[in-house]
C-alpha positions as CSV (number, residue, x, y, z in Angstrom):
1,X,-93.3,83.3,-110.8
2,X,-95.9,81.9,-113.2
3,X,-97.6,78.5,-113.6
4,X,-96.6,77.0,-117.0
5,X,-98.5,74.1,-118.5
6,X,-97.0,71.8,-121.2
7,X,-97.9,68.5,-122.6
8,X,-95.4,65.7,-121.9
9,X,-93.9,64.2,-125.0
10,X,-93.6,60.9,-123.0
11,X,-97.1,60.5,-121.5
12,X,-99.1,63.1,-123.4
13,X,-100.3,64.3,-120.0
14,X,-100.7,68.0,-119.3
15,X,-98.2,69.0,-116.6
16,X,-97.8,72.2,-114.7
17,X,-94.7,73.6,-113.1
18,X,-94.2,77.0,-111.4
19,X,-91.2,78.7,-112.9
20,X,-89.4,82.0,-111.9
21,X,-90.1,83.7,-115.2
22,X,-92.5,86.3,-116.5
23,X,-95.5,85.6,-118.8
24,X,-94.1,88.1,-121.2
25,X,-90.7,86.4,-121.4
26,X,-92.4,83.0,-121.9
27,X,-94.6,84.5,-124.7
28,X,-91.6,85.8,-126.5
29,X,-89.8,82.5,-126.2
30,X,-92.8,80.6,-127.5
31,X,-93.3,83.0,-130.4
32,X,-89.7,83.4,-131.6
33,X,-89.0,79.7,-131.7
34,X,-85.3,79.8,-132.8
35,X,-83.6,80.6,-129.5
36,X,-82.0,78.0,-127.2
37,X,-83.9,77.6,-123.9
38,X,-80.6,78.0,-122.0
39,X,-80.0,81.4,-123.7
40,X,-83.6,82.5,-123.1
41,X,-83.8,81.4,-119.5
42,X,-80.2,81.2,-118.0
43,X,-81.7,81.3,-114.5
44,X,-83.6,78.0,-114.9
45,X,-82.1,74.7,-113.9
46,X,-81.9,71.8,-116.3
47,X,-85.1,70.2,-115.1
48,X,-87.0,73.4,-115.6
49,X,-85.6,73.9,-119.0
50,X,-86.4,70.3,-120.0
51,X,-90.0,71.0,-118.9
52,X,-90.3,74.0,-121.1
53,X,-88.9,72.1,-124.1
54,X,-90.7,68.8,-123.7
55,X,-93.3,69.0,-120.9
56,X,-91.5,66.3,-119.1
57,X,-91.5,66.6,-115.3
58,X,-88.5,65.5,-113.2
59,X,-90.6,62.6,-111.9
60,X,-91.5,61.4,-115.5
61,X,-87.8,61.7,-116.4
62,X,-86.7,59.6,-113.5
63,X,-89.4,57.0,-114.1
64,X,-88.5,56.8,-117.8
65,X,-84.7,57.2,-117.8
66,X,-83.7,56.5,-114.2
67,X,-82.3,58.8,-111.6
68,X,-80.1,61.6,-113.0
69,X,-76.6,61.2,-111.7
70,X,-73.5,63.3,-112.3
71,X,-73.1,63.2,-116.1
72,X,-69.9,61.8,-117.4
73,X,-69.5,62.3,-121.1
74,X,-66.5,60.0,-121.2
75,X,-64.0,62.8,-122.0
76,X,-60.9,63.1,-119.9
77,X,-61.0,66.9,-120.0
78,X,-62.5,69.9,-121.6
79,X,-60.9,71.2,-124.7
80,X,-60.4,75.0,-124.8
81,X,-58.1,75.1,-127.9
82,X,-56.7,72.3,-130.1
83,X,-53.5,72.3,-128.0
84,X,-55.0,73.2,-124.6
85,X,-57.4,71.6,-122.3
86,X,-58.6,71.7,-118.7
87,X,-58.7,68.3,-117.0
88,X,-61.3,67.0,-114.6
89,X,-59.4,68.5,-111.7
90,X,-59.6,72.0,-113.3
91,X,-55.9,71.9,-114.0
92,X,-54.8,73.7,-117.2
93,X,-52.6,71.8,-119.7
94,X,-50.9,72.6,-123.0
95,X,-49.8,69.9,-125.3
96,X,-46.8,70.2,-127.5
97,X,-47.4,70.1,-131.2
């Protein structure tokens, strides 16, 4: 665990969050620059990843955008292939062409 400090893109305030990562891993992520945060730190939750990207804390996020609820992208199901999808009940479907 290390203390990471980032400047919020919303408030410009310096924020610190304790994250379960190593300093070496963070230094590599900050240096390389072209790796997705979810690939670099798959163990972090979305709030921790957002903090690394933007410096926004969960509190700032909620104050600015409202409470984070279950996301609904408006899609009926998840497409796995042009003729196949998994619906919101995790049921597999195959459409006829």
